[in-house]
PyMOL CGO cylinders between C-alpha atoms (Angstrom):
from pymol import cmd
from pymol.cgo import CYLINDER

trace = [
    CYLINDER, 98.51, 126.63, 99.95, 99.22, 124.14, 97.09, 0.3, 1, 1, 1, 1, 1, 1,
    CYLINDER, 99.22, 124.14, 97.09, 97.63, 125.01, 93.95, 0.3, 1, 1, 1, 1, 1, 1,
    CYLINDER, 97.63, 125.01, 93.95, 96.16, 122.15, 91.88, 0.3, 1, 1, 1, 1, 1, 1,
    CYLINDER, 96.16, 122.15, 91.88, 96.32, 122.88, 88.26, 0.3, 1, 1, 1, 1, 1, 1,
    CYLINDER, 96.32, 122.88, 88.26, 94.86, 120.74, 85.57, 0.3, 1, 1, 1, 1, 1, 1,
    CYLINDER, 94.86, 120.74, 85.57, 96.41, 119.91, 82.12, 0.3, 1, 1, 1, 1, 1, 1,
    CYLINDER, 96.41, 119.91, 82.12, 95.13, 119.49, 78.69, 0.3, 1, 1, 1, 1, 1, 1,
    CYLINDER, 95.13, 119.49, 78.69, 95.94, 115.84, 79.30, 0.3, 1, 1, 1, 1, 1, 1,
    CYLINDER, 95.94, 115.84, 79.30, 93.40, 115.46, 82.77, 0.3, 1, 1, 1, 1, 1, 1,
    CYLINDER, 93.40, 115.46, 82.77, 90.89, 117.28, 81.25, 0.3, 1, 1, 1, 1, 1, 1,
    CYLINDER, 90.89, 117.28, 81.25, 90.47, 114.78, 78.24, 0.3, 1, 1, 1, 1, 1, 1,
    CYLINDER, 90.47, 114.78, 78.24, 90.49, 112.21, 81.09, 0.3, 1, 1, 1, 1, 1, 1,
    CYLINDER, 90.49, 112.21, 81.09, 87.42, 113.77, 82.57, 0.3, 1, 1, 1, 1, 1, 1,
    CYLINDER, 87.42, 113.77, 82.57, 85.51, 114.13, 79.25, 0.3, 1, 1, 1, 1, 1, 1,
    CYLINDER, 85.51, 114.13, 79.25, 86.08, 110.23, 79.04, 0.3, 1, 1, 1, 1, 1, 1,
    CYLINDER, 86.08, 110.23, 79.04, 85.65, 109.50, 82.34, 0.3, 1, 1, 1, 1, 1, 1,
    CYLINDER, 85.65, 109.50, 82.34, 81.74, 111.68, 81.57, 0.3, 1, 1, 1, 1, 1, 1,
    CYLINDER, 81.74, 111.68, 81.57, 81.15, 109.86, 78.33, 0.3, 1, 1, 1, 1, 1, 1,
    CYLINDER, 81.15, 109.86, 78.33, 81.99, 106.09, 80.04, 0.3, 1, 1, 1, 1, 1, 1,
    CYLINDER, 81.99, 106.09, 80.04, 79.68, 107.65, 83.08, 0.3, 1, 1, 1, 1, 1, 1,
    CYLINDER, 79.68, 107.65, 83.08, 76.68, 108.42, 80.61, 0.3, 1, 1, 1, 1, 1, 1,
    CYLINDER, 76.68, 108.42, 80.61, 76.97, 105.57, 78.64, 0.3, 1, 1, 1, 1, 1, 1,
    CYLINDER, 76.97, 105.57, 78.64, 76.70, 102.78, 81.77, 0.3, 1, 1, 1, 1, 1, 1,
    CYLINDER, 76.70, 102.78, 81.77, 74.25, 104.85, 83.81, 0.3, 1, 1, 1, 1, 1, 1,
    CYLINDER, 74.25, 104.85, 83.81, 71.73, 105.72, 81.00, 0.3, 1, 1, 1, 1, 1, 1,
    CYLINDER, 71.73, 105.72, 81.00, 68.61, 104.00, 81.87, 0.3, 1, 1, 1, 1, 1, 1,
    CYLINDER, 68.61, 104.00, 81.87, 70.88, 101.34, 84.18, 0.3, 1, 1, 1, 1, 1, 1,
    CYLINDER, 70.88, 101.34, 84.18, 67.32, 100.32, 85.66, 0.3, 1, 1, 1, 1, 1, 1,
    CYLINDER, 67.32, 100.32, 85.66, 65.24, 100.19, 83.22, 0.3, 1, 1, 1, 1, 1, 1,
    CYLINDER, 65.24, 100.19, 83.22, 65.54, 96.67, 82.11, 0.3, 1, 1, 1, 1, 1, 1,
    CYLINDER, 65.54, 96.67, 82.11, 64.64, 93.31, 84.11, 0.3, 1, 1, 1, 1, 1, 1,
    CYLINDER, 64.64, 93.31, 84.11, 67.47, 91.30, 85.52, 0.3, 1, 1, 1, 1, 1, 1,
    CYLINDER, 67.47, 91.30, 85.52, 68.75, 88.12, 83.60, 0.3, 1, 1, 1, 1, 1, 1,
    CYLINDER, 68.75, 88.12, 83.60, 69.04, 84.77, 84.94, 0.3, 1, 1, 1, 1, 1, 1,
    CYLINDER, 69.04, 84.77, 84.94, 72.07, 85.15, 86.08, 0.3, 1, 1, 1, 1, 1, 1,
    CYLINDER, 72.07, 85.15, 86.08, 72.09, 88.53, 87.57, 0.3, 1, 1, 1, 1, 1, 1,
    CYLINDER, 72.09, 88.53, 87.57, 69.06, 87.71, 89.67, 0.3, 1, 1, 1, 1, 1, 1,
    CYLINDER, 69.06, 87.71, 89.67, 70.62, 84.73, 90.69, 0.3, 1, 1, 1, 1, 1, 1,
    CYLINDER, 70.62, 84.73, 90.69, 72.96, 86.89, 92.44, 0.3, 1, 1, 1, 1, 1, 1,
    CYLINDER, 72.96, 86.89, 92.44, 71.22, 89.80, 93.12, 0.3, 1, 1, 1, 1, 1, 1,
    CYLINDER, 71.22, 89.80, 93.12, 68.60, 87.08, 95.19, 0.3, 1, 1, 1, 1, 1, 1,
    CYLINDER, 68.60, 87.08, 95.19, 71.89, 86.16, 97.10, 0.3, 1, 1, 1, 1, 1, 1,
    CYLINDER, 71.89, 86.16, 97.10, 72.54, 89.82, 97.94, 0.3, 1, 1, 1, 1, 1, 1,
    CYLINDER, 72.54, 89.82, 97.94, 69.25, 90.09, 98.99, 0.3, 1, 1, 1, 1, 1, 1,
    CYLINDER, 69.25, 90.09, 98.99, 69.05, 87.40, 101.46, 0.3, 1, 1, 1, 1, 1, 1,
    CYLINDER, 69.05, 87.40, 101.46, 72.31, 88.83, 103.03, 0.3, 1, 1, 1, 1, 1, 1,
    CYLINDER, 72.31, 88.83, 103.03, 70.70, 92.39, 103.55, 0.3, 1, 1, 1, 1, 1, 1,
    CYLINDER, 70.70, 92.39, 103.55, 67.60, 90.66, 105.17, 0.3, 1, 1, 1, 1, 1, 1,
    CYLINDER, 67.60, 90.66, 105.17, 69.81, 88.55, 107.14, 0.3, 1, 1, 1, 1, 1, 1,
    CYLINDER, 69.81, 88.55, 107.14, 69.13, 85.14, 106.26, 0.3, 1, 1, 1, 1, 1, 1,
    CYLINDER, 69.13, 85.14, 106.26, 71.66, 82.76, 105.40, 0.3, 1, 1, 1, 1, 1, 1,
    CYLINDER, 71.66, 82.76, 105.40, 72.29, 83.07, 102.10, 0.3, 1, 1, 1, 1, 1, 1,
    CYLINDER, 72.29, 83.07, 102.10, 75.21, 81.04, 100.28, 0.3, 1, 1, 1, 1, 1, 1,
    CYLINDER, 75.21, 81.04, 100.28, 77.29, 82.92, 98.36, 0.3, 1, 1, 1, 1, 1, 1,
    CYLINDER, 77.29, 82.92, 98.36, 78.55, 81.58, 95.06, 0.3, 1, 1, 1, 1, 1, 1,
    CYLINDER, 78.55, 81.58, 95.06, 80.86, 82.51, 92.49, 0.3, 1, 1, 1, 1, 1, 1,
    CYLINDER, 80.86, 82.51, 92.49, 81.33, 86.23, 93.38, 0.3, 1, 1, 1, 1, 1, 1,
    CYLINDER, 81.33, 86.23, 93.38, 81.51, 87.18, 96.89, 0.3, 1, 1, 1, 1, 1, 1,
    CYLINDER, 81.51, 87.18, 96.89, 82.29, 90.98, 96.47, 0.3, 1, 1, 1, 1, 1, 1,
    CYLINDER, 82.29, 90.98, 96.47, 79.59, 91.66, 93.91, 0.3, 1, 1, 1, 1, 1, 1,
    CYLINDER, 79.59, 91.66, 93.91, 77.37, 89.68, 96.09, 0.3, 1, 1, 1, 1, 1, 1,
    CYLINDER, 77.37, 89.68, 96.09, 78.32, 91.53, 99.41, 0.3, 1, 1, 1, 1, 1, 1,
    CYLINDER, 78.32, 91.53, 99.41, 78.24, 95.02, 98.73, 0.3, 1, 1, 1, 1, 1, 1,
    CYLINDER, 78.24, 95.02, 98.73, 75.48, 94.79, 96.44, 0.3, 1, 1, 1, 1, 1, 1,
    CYLINDER, 75.48, 94.79, 96.44, 73.86, 93.36, 99.75, 0.3, 1, 1, 1, 1, 1, 1,
    CYLINDER, 73.86, 93.36, 99.75, 74.98, 96.54, 101.17, 0.3, 1, 1, 1, 1, 1, 1,
    CYLINDER, 74.98, 96.54, 101.17, 73.50, 98.65, 98.67, 0.3, 1, 1, 1, 1, 1, 1,
    CYLINDER, 73.50, 98.65, 98.67, 70.08, 96.81, 99.29, 0.3, 1, 1, 1, 1, 1, 1,
    CYLINDER, 70.08, 96.81, 99.29, 70.37, 97.11, 103.07, 0.3, 1, 1, 1, 1, 1, 1,
    CYLINDER, 70.37, 97.11, 103.07, 71.20, 101.26, 102.46, 0.3, 1, 1, 1, 1, 1, 1,
    CYLINDER, 71.20, 101.26, 102.46, 68.68, 102.08, 99.98, 0.3, 1, 1, 1, 1, 1, 1,
    CYLINDER, 68.68, 102.08, 99.98, 66.08, 99.68, 98.33, 0.3, 1, 1, 1, 1, 1, 1,
    CYLINDER, 66.08, 99.68, 98.33, 66.86, 96.46, 96.04, 0.3, 1, 1, 1, 1, 1, 1,
    CYLINDER, 66.86, 96.46, 96.04, 66.14, 97.10, 92.37, 0.3, 1, 1, 1, 1, 1, 1,
    CYLINDER, 66.14, 97.10, 92.37, 67.65, 96.61, 89.05, 0.3, 1, 1, 1, 1, 1, 1,
    CYLINDER, 67.65, 96.61, 89.05, 69.05, 99.96, 89.34, 0.3, 1, 1, 1, 1, 1, 1,
    CYLINDER, 69.05, 99.96, 89.34, 71.10, 99.36, 92.90, 0.3, 1, 1, 1, 1, 1, 1,
    CYLINDER, 71.10, 99.36, 92.90, 72.16, 95.86, 91.39, 0.3, 1, 1, 1, 1, 1, 1,
    CYLINDER, 72.16, 95.86, 91.39, 73.83, 96.84, 89.01, 0.3, 1, 1, 1, 1, 1, 1,
    CYLINDER, 73.83, 96.84, 89.01, 75.42, 100.15, 90.38, 0.3, 1, 1, 1, 1, 1, 1,
    CYLINDER, 75.42, 100.15, 90.38, 78.62, 98.61, 91.08, 0.3, 1, 1, 1, 1, 1, 1,
    CYLINDER, 78.62, 98.61, 91.08, 79.34, 97.04, 87.93, 0.3, 1, 1, 1, 1, 1, 1,
    CYLINDER, 79.34, 97.04, 87.93, 78.79, 100.48, 86.07, 0.3, 1, 1, 1, 1, 1, 1,
    CYLINDER, 78.79, 100.48, 86.07, 81.15, 102.50, 88.64, 0.3, 1, 1, 1, 1, 1, 1,
    CYLINDER, 81.15, 102.50, 88.64, 84.00, 99.89, 88.16, 0.3, 1, 1, 1, 1, 1, 1,
    CYLINDER, 84.00, 99.89, 88.16, 83.19, 99.60, 84.48, 0.3, 1, 1, 1, 1, 1, 1,
    CYLINDER, 83.19, 99.60, 84.48, 83.32, 104.02, 84.45, 0.3, 1, 1, 1, 1, 1, 1,
    CYLINDER, 83.32, 104.02, 84.45, 86.82, 103.52, 86.26, 0.3, 1, 1, 1, 1, 1, 1,
    CYLINDER, 86.82, 103.52, 86.26, 88.18, 101.25, 84.42, 0.3, 1, 1, 1, 1, 1, 1,
    CYLINDER, 88.18, 101.25, 84.42, 88.69, 104.07, 81.63, 0.3, 1, 1, 1, 1, 1, 1,
    CYLINDER, 88.69, 104.07, 81.63, 91.00, 105.80, 84.15, 0.3, 1, 1, 1, 1, 1, 1,
    CYLINDER, 91.00, 105.80, 84.15, 93.36, 102.46, 84.26, 0.3, 1, 1, 1, 1, 1, 1,
    CYLINDER, 93.36, 102.46, 84.26, 95.33, 103.59, 80.80, 0.3, 1, 1, 1, 1, 1, 1,
    CYLINDER, 95.33, 103.59, 80.80, 96.33, 106.51, 82.87, 0.3, 1, 1, 1, 1, 1, 1,
    CYLINDER, 96.33, 106.51, 82.87, 98.73, 104.39, 85.25, 0.3, 1, 1, 1, 1, 1, 1,
    CYLINDER, 98.73, 104.39, 85.25, 100.35, 102.30, 82.16, 0.3, 1, 1, 1, 1, 1, 1,
    CYLINDER, 100.35, 102.30, 82.16, 101.20, 105.86, 80.22, 0.3, 1, 1, 1, 1, 1, 1,
    CYLINDER, 101.20, 105.86, 80.22, 105.32, 105.50, 81.22, 0.3, 1, 1, 1, 1, 1, 1,
    CYLINDER, 105.32, 105.50, 81.22, 105.08, 102.09, 79.24, 0.3, 1, 1, 1, 1, 1, 1,
    CYLINDER, 105.08, 102.09, 79.24, 102.78, 102.73, 76.37, 0.3, 1, 1, 1, 1, 1, 1,
    CYLINDER, 102.78, 102.73, 76.37, 103.21, 106.37, 76.01, 0.3, 1, 1, 1, 1, 1, 1,
    CYLINDER, 103.21, 106.37, 76.01, 100.73, 109.29, 76.91, 0.3, 1, 1, 1, 1, 1, 1,
    CYLINDER, 100.73, 109.29, 76.91, 98.42, 109.45, 73.50, 0.3, 1, 1, 1, 1, 1, 1,
    CYLINDER, 98.42, 109.45, 73.50, 98.46, 105.74, 73.07, 0.3, 1, 1, 1, 1, 1, 1,
    CYLINDER, 98.46, 105.74, 73.07, 97.00, 105.68, 76.93, 0.3, 1, 1, 1, 1, 1, 1,
    CYLINDER, 97.00, 105.68, 76.93, 94.10, 108.76, 76.17, 0.3, 1, 1, 1, 1, 1, 1,
    CYLINDER, 94.10, 108.76, 76.17, 93.44, 106.55, 73.06, 0.3, 1, 1, 1, 1, 1, 1,
    CYLINDER, 93.44, 106.55, 73.06, 92.80, 103.64, 75.02, 0.3, 1, 1, 1, 1, 1, 1,
    CYLINDER, 92.80, 103.64, 75.02, 90.95, 105.14, 77.84, 0.3, 1, 1, 1, 1, 1, 1,
    CYLINDER, 90.95, 105.14, 77.84, 88.77, 106.40, 75.18, 0.3, 1, 1, 1, 1, 1, 1,
    CYLINDER, 88.77, 106.40, 75.18, 88.27, 102.82, 73.15, 0.3, 1, 1, 1, 1, 1, 1,
    CYLINDER, 88.27, 102.82, 73.15, 87.38, 101.45, 76.78, 0.3, 1, 1, 1, 1, 1, 1,
    CYLINDER, 87.38, 101.45, 76.78, 84.63, 104.32, 77.68, 0.3, 1, 1, 1, 1, 1, 1,
    CYLINDER, 84.63, 104.32, 77.68, 83.09, 103.21, 74.37, 0.3, 1, 1, 1, 1, 1, 1,
    CYLINDER, 83.09, 103.21, 74.37, 83.39, 99.46, 73.84, 0.3, 1, 1, 1, 1, 1, 1,
    CYLINDER, 83.39, 99.46, 73.84, 80.17, 97.80, 73.14, 0.3, 1, 1, 1, 1, 1, 1,
    CYLINDER, 80.17, 97.80, 73.14, 81.23, 95.04, 75.11, 0.3, 1, 1, 1, 1, 1, 1,
    CYLINDER, 81.23, 95.04, 75.11, 82.44, 96.68, 78.20, 0.3, 1, 1, 1, 1, 1, 1,
    CYLINDER, 82.44, 96.68, 78.20, 79.62, 98.61, 78.17, 0.3, 1, 1, 1, 1, 1, 1,
    CYLINDER, 79.62, 98.61, 78.17, 77.22, 95.56, 78.13, 0.3, 1, 1, 1, 1, 1, 1,
    CYLINDER, 77.22, 95.56, 78.13, 79.38, 94.15, 81.16, 0.3, 1, 1, 1, 1, 1, 1,
    CYLINDER, 79.38, 94.15, 81.16, 79.10, 97.55, 82.72, 0.3, 1, 1, 1, 1, 1, 1,
    CYLINDER, 79.10, 97.55, 82.72, 75.43, 97.38, 82.86, 0.3, 1, 1, 1, 1, 1, 1,
    CYLINDER, 75.43, 97.38, 82.86, 74.91, 94.28, 83.70, 0.3, 1, 1, 1, 1, 1, 1,
    CYLINDER, 74.91, 94.28, 83.70, 74.82, 92.49, 87.36, 0.3, 1, 1, 1, 1, 1, 1,
    CYLINDER, 74.82, 92.49, 87.36, 78.07, 90.80, 88.14, 0.3, 1, 1, 1, 1, 1, 1,
    CYLINDER, 78.07, 90.80, 88.14, 81.72, 90.40, 89.56, 0.3, 1, 1, 1, 1, 1, 1,
    CYLINDER, 81.72, 90.40, 89.56, 83.22, 90.73, 86.18, 0.3, 1, 1, 1, 1, 1, 1,
    CYLINDER, 83.22, 90.73, 86.18, 84.34, 93.85, 86.54, 0.3, 1, 1, 1, 1, 1, 1,
    CYLINDER, 84.34, 93.85, 86.54, 85.84, 93.66, 89.82, 0.3, 1, 1, 1, 1, 1, 1,
    CYLINDER, 85.84, 93.66, 89.82, 88.20, 91.01, 88.06, 0.3, 1, 1, 1, 1, 1, 1,
    CYLINDER, 88.20, 91.01, 88.06, 89.35, 93.26, 85.25, 0.3, 1, 1, 1, 1, 1, 1,
    CYLINDER, 89.35, 93.26, 85.25, 89.37, 96.35, 87.13, 0.3, 1, 1, 1, 1, 1, 1,
    CYLINDER, 89.37, 96.35, 87.13, 91.24, 94.93, 90.07, 0.3, 1, 1, 1, 1, 1, 1,
    CYLINDER, 91.24, 94.93, 90.07, 93.78, 92.98, 87.58, 0.3, 1, 1, 1, 1, 1, 1,
    CYLINDER, 93.78, 92.98, 87.58, 94.70, 95.83, 85.27, 0.3, 1, 1, 1, 1, 1, 1,
    CYLINDER, 94.70, 95.83, 85.27, 94.54, 98.60, 87.83, 0.3, 1, 1, 1, 1, 1, 1,
    CYLINDER, 94.54, 98.60, 87.83, 96.72, 96.39, 90.53, 0.3, 1, 1, 1, 1, 1, 1,
    CYLINDER, 96.72, 96.39, 90.53, 99.18, 95.60, 87.96, 0.3, 1, 1, 1, 1, 1, 1,
    CYLINDER, 99.18, 95.60, 87.96, 99.57, 99.10, 86.83, 0.3, 1, 1, 1, 1, 1, 1,
    CYLINDER, 99.57, 99.10, 86.83, 99.94, 100.52, 90.46, 0.3, 1, 1, 1, 1, 1, 1,
    CYLINDER, 99.94, 100.52, 90.46, 102.36, 97.73, 90.89, 0.3, 1, 1, 1, 1, 1, 1,
    CYLINDER, 102.36, 97.73, 90.89, 104.66, 98.72, 87.89, 0.3, 1, 1, 1, 1, 1, 1,
    CYLINDER, 104.66, 98.72, 87.89, 104.31, 102.45, 89.28, 0.3, 1, 1, 1, 1, 1, 1,
    CYLINDER, 104.31, 102.45, 89.28, 105.68, 101.18, 92.77, 0.3, 1, 1, 1, 1, 1, 1,
    CYLINDER, 105.68, 101.18, 92.77, 102.12, 101.63, 94.71, 0.3, 1, 1, 1, 1, 1, 1,
    CYLINDER, 102.12, 101.63, 94.71, 102.80, 98.45, 96.24, 0.3, 1, 1, 1, 1, 1, 1,
    CYLINDER, 102.80, 98.45, 96.24, 99.66, 99.36, 98.89, 0.3, 1, 1, 1, 1, 1, 1,
    CYLINDER, 99.66, 99.36, 98.89, 96.99, 100.64, 96.00, 0.3, 1, 1, 1, 1, 1, 1,
    CYLINDER, 96.99, 100.64, 96.00, 98.29, 97.46, 94.40, 0.3, 1, 1, 1, 1, 1, 1,
    CYLINDER, 98.29, 97.46, 94.40, 97.28, 95.07, 96.64, 0.3, 1, 1, 1, 1, 1, 1,
    CYLINDER, 97.28, 95.07, 96.64, 94.48, 96.24, 97.43, 0.3, 1, 1, 1, 1, 1, 1,
    CYLINDER, 94.48, 96.24, 97.43, 93.09, 96.46, 93.85, 0.3, 1, 1, 1, 1, 1, 1,
    CYLINDER, 93.09, 96.46, 93.85, 94.52, 92.77, 93.14, 0.3, 1, 1, 1, 1, 1, 1,
    CYLINDER, 94.52, 92.77, 93.14, 92.51, 91.67, 96.68, 0.3, 1, 1, 1, 1, 1, 1,
    CYLINDER, 92.51, 91.67, 96.68, 89.25, 93.81, 94.38, 0.3, 1, 1, 1, 1, 1, 1,
    CYLINDER, 89.25, 93.81, 94.38, 90.44, 91.20, 91.67, 0.3, 1, 1, 1, 1, 1, 1,
    CYLINDER, 90.44, 91.20, 91.67, 90.09, 87.85, 93.92, 0.3, 1, 1, 1, 1, 1, 1,
    CYLINDER, 90.09, 87.85, 93.92, 86.41, 89.20, 95.18, 0.3, 1, 1, 1, 1, 1, 1,
    CYLINDER, 86.41, 89.20, 95.18, 85.54, 88.96, 91.56, 0.3, 1, 1, 1, 1, 1, 1,
    CYLINDER, 85.54, 88.96, 91.56, 85.44, 84.98, 92.14, 0.3, 1, 1, 1, 1, 1, 1,
    CYLINDER, 85.44, 84.98, 92.14, 85.18, 82.48, 89.58, 0.3, 1, 1, 1, 1, 1, 1,
    CYLINDER, 85.18, 82.48, 89.58, 85.64, 85.18, 86.36, 0.3, 1, 1, 1, 1, 1, 1,
    CYLINDER, 85.64, 85.18, 86.36, 89.44, 86.19, 88.05, 0.3, 1, 1, 1, 1, 1, 1,
    CYLINDER, 89.44, 86.19, 88.05, 90.20, 82.11, 89.29, 0.3, 1, 1, 1, 1, 1, 1,
]
cmd.load_cgo(trace, "trace")
Protein backbone atom coordinates (compact mmCIF):
# COMPACT_ATOMS: atom_id res chain seq x y z
CA UNK A 1 0.00 0.00 0.00
CA UNK A 2 1.40 3.36 -1.03
CA UNK A 3 1.76 5.88 1.76
CA UNK A 4 0.73 9.46 1.06
CA UNK A 5 2.77 12.15 2.75
CA UNK A 6 1.92 15.82 2.84
CA UNK A 7 4.67 18.38 2.60
CA UNK A 8 4.59 21.78 4.26
CA UNK A 9 3.83 23.27 0.83
CA UNK A 10 0.74 21.06 0.45
CA UNK A 11 -0.45 21.97 3.94
CA UNK A 12 -0.09 25.68 3.12
CA UNK A 13 -2.16 25.15 -0.05
CA UNK A 14 -4.82 23.43 2.08
CA UNK A 15 -4.89 26.39 4.50
CA UNK A 16 -5.17 28.83 1.58
CA UNK A 17 -7.99 26.72 0.12
CA UNK A 18 -9.77 26.77 3.49
CA UNK A 19 -9.49 30.57 3.60
CA UNK A 20 -10.88 30.82 0.07
CA UNK A 21 -13.79 28.51 0.90
CA UNK A 22 -14.59 30.48 4.04
CA UNK A 23 -14.59 33.84 2.24
CA UNK A 24 -16.68 32.56 -0.66
CA UNK A 25 -19.26 30.52 1.24
CA UNK A 26 -19.83 32.77 4.25
CA UNK A 27 -23.52 33.86 4.09
CA UNK A 28 -23.62 32.87 0.40
CA UNK A 29 -27.41 32.77 0.05
CA UNK A 30 -28.30 35.72 2.29
CA UNK A 31 -28.62 38.51 -0.28
CA UNK A 32 -31.25 38.52 -3.03
CA UNK A 33 -30.13 37.98 -6.63
CA UNK A 34 -29.44 41.08 -8.69
CA UNK A 35 -30.82 41.61 -12.21
CA UNK A 36 -28.13 39.72 -14.11
CA UNK A 37 -28.09 36.86 -11.63
CA UNK A 38 -31.88 36.65 -11.76
CA UNK A 39 -31.87 36.39 -15.55
CA UNK A 40 -29.60 33.34 -15.49
CA UNK A 41 -31.34 31.82 -12.44
CA UNK A 42 -34.72 32.09 -14.20
CA UNK A 43 -33.28 30.32 -17.25
CA UNK A 44 -31.98 27.58 -14.93
CA UNK A 45 -35.32 27.36 -13.16
CA UNK A 46 -37.15 26.96 -16.47
CA UNK A 47 -34.84 24.15 -17.53
CA UNK A 48 -35.17 22.43 -14.14
CA UNK A 49 -38.97 22.47 -14.56
CA UNK A 50 -38.75 20.96 -18.04
CA UNK A 51 -39.85 24.12 -19.82
CA UNK A 52 -38.47 25.25 -23.16
CA UNK A 53 -36.00 27.81 -21.92
CA UNK A 54 -33.58 29.75 -24.07
CA UNK A 55 -30.11 29.93 -22.58
CA UNK A 56 -28.27 33.11 -23.38
CA UNK A 57 -24.67 33.96 -22.79
CA UNK A 58 -23.47 31.52 -20.16
CA UNK A 59 -24.59 27.95 -20.94
CA UNK A 60 -22.32 26.14 -18.47
CA UNK A 61 -23.62 28.12 -15.52
CA UNK A 62 -27.25 27.82 -16.58
CA UNK A 63 -27.16 24.05 -17.15
CA UNK A 64 -25.27 23.18 -13.94
CA UNK A 65 -27.46 25.49 -11.88
CA UNK A 66 -30.54 23.88 -13.44
CA UNK A 67 -29.19 20.52 -12.25
CA UNK A 68 -28.78 21.92 -8.73
CA UNK A 69 -32.31 23.36 -8.83
CA UNK A 70 -33.62 19.95 -9.90
CA UNK A 71 -31.72 18.02 -7.21
CA UNK A 72 -32.20 20.46 -4.35
CA UNK A 73 -34.24 23.65 -4.51
CA UNK A 74 -34.19 26.93 -6.36
CA UNK A 75 -32.80 29.56 -4.02
CA UNK A 76 -30.04 32.15 -3.82
CA UNK A 77 -27.54 29.73 -2.29
CA UNK A 78 -27.85 27.15 -5.06
CA UNK A 79 -27.84 29.88 -7.72
CA UNK A 80 -24.42 30.98 -6.45
CA UNK A 81 -22.97 27.58 -5.48
CA UNK A 82 -21.14 26.71 -8.72
CA UNK A 83 -19.30 30.07 -8.96
CA UNK A 84 -18.33 29.77 -5.27
CA UNK A 85 -16.87 26.29 -5.88
CA UNK A 86 -15.00 27.44 -8.98
CA UNK A 87 -13.71 30.54 -7.17
CA UNK A 88 -12.39 28.33 -4.39
CA UNK A 89 -10.70 25.96 -6.85
CA UNK A 90 -9.07 28.94 -8.60
CA UNK A 91 -6.62 29.34 -5.71
CA UNK A 92 -5.10 25.95 -6.57
CA UNK A 93 -4.30 26.92 -10.16
CA UNK A 94 -0.93 28.58 -9.33
CA UNK A 95 0.26 25.10 -8.26
CA UNK A 96 0.21 24.19 -11.97
CA UNK A 97 2.56 27.07 -12.79
CA UNK A 98 5.13 26.56 -10.04
CA UNK A 99 7.61 25.05 -12.51
CA UNK A 100 7.63 28.40 -14.33
CA UNK A 101 7.18 30.95 -11.54
CA UNK A 102 8.66 29.03 -8.61
CA UNK A 103 7.11 27.48 -5.52
CA UNK A 104 7.17 30.56 -3.30
CA UNK A 105 5.66 32.78 -5.97
CA UNK A 106 2.96 30.20 -6.68
CA UNK A 107 2.05 30.05 -2.97
CA UNK A 108 1.94 33.83 -2.73
CA UNK A 109 -0.20 34.04 -5.87
CA UNK A 110 -2.58 31.45 -4.44
CA UNK A 111 -2.92 33.50 -1.26
CA UNK A 112 -3.60 36.69 -3.22
CA UNK A 113 -6.22 34.90 -5.31
CA UNK A 114 -7.88 33.63 -2.13
CA UNK A 115 -8.28 37.07 -0.56
CA UNK A 116 -8.64 39.29 -3.64
CA UNK A 117 -11.87 41.26 -3.12
CA UNK A 118 -12.79 41.27 -6.81
CA UNK A 119 -12.45 37.49 -7.12
CA UNK A 120 -14.29 36.94 -3.85
CA UNK A 121 -17.16 39.14 -5.07
CA UNK A 122 -17.23 37.41 -8.46
CA UNK A 123 -17.26 34.02 -6.73
CA UNK A 124 -20.26 35.09 -4.69
CA UNK A 125 -22.27 36.15 -7.74
CA UNK A 126 -24.25 33.91 -10.05
CA UNK A 127 -22.78 33.79 -13.53
CA UNK A 128 -20.26 32.10 -15.79
CA UNK A 129 -17.24 34.38 -15.47
CA UNK A 130 -15.39 31.86 -13.32
CA UNK A 131 -16.05 29.07 -15.84
CA UNK A 132 -13.99 31.04 -18.33
CA UNK A 133 -11.33 32.15 -15.85
CA UNK A 134 -10.74 28.81 -14.13
CA UNK A 135 -11.11 26.80 -17.32
CA UNK A 136 -8.65 28.92 -19.27
CA UNK A 137 -5.97 29.31 -16.59
CA UNK A 138 -6.14 25.69 -15.40
CA UNK A 139 -6.39 24.41 -18.98
CA UNK A 140 -3.22 26.24 -19.97
CA UNK A 141 -1.53 25.10 -16.74
CA UNK A 142 -2.30 21.45 -17.47
CA UNK A 143 -1.20 21.92 -21.07
CA UNK A 144 2.17 23.25 -19.88
CA UNK A 145 2.46 20.19 -17.61
CA UNK A 146 1.68 17.91 -20.56
CA UNK A 147 -1.62 16.67 -19.10
CA UNK A 148 -3.54 16.90 -22.35
CA UNK A 149 -6.82 15.25 -21.35
CA UNK A 150 -7.25 17.45 -18.28
CA UNK A 151 -6.28 20.45 -20.37
CA UNK A 152 -8.89 19.67 -22.99
CA UNK A 153 -11.62 19.20 -20.39
CA UNK A 154 -10.79 22.47 -18.67
CA UNK A 155 -10.52 24.42 -21.89
CA UNK A 156 -13.95 23.01 -22.75
CA UNK A 157 -15.16 24.33 -19.39
CA UNK A 158 -13.78 27.73 -20.36
CA UNK A 159 -15.82 27.69 -23.56
CA UNK A 160 -18.92 26.92 -21.47
CA UNK A 161 -18.29 30.27 -19.77
CA UNK A 162 -20.00 31.67 -22.85
CA UNK A 163 -19.61 35.31 -23.70
CA UNK A 164 -17.12 35.77 -20.89
CA UNK A 165 -14.70 33.51 -22.74
CA UNK A 166 -15.47 34.59 -26.30
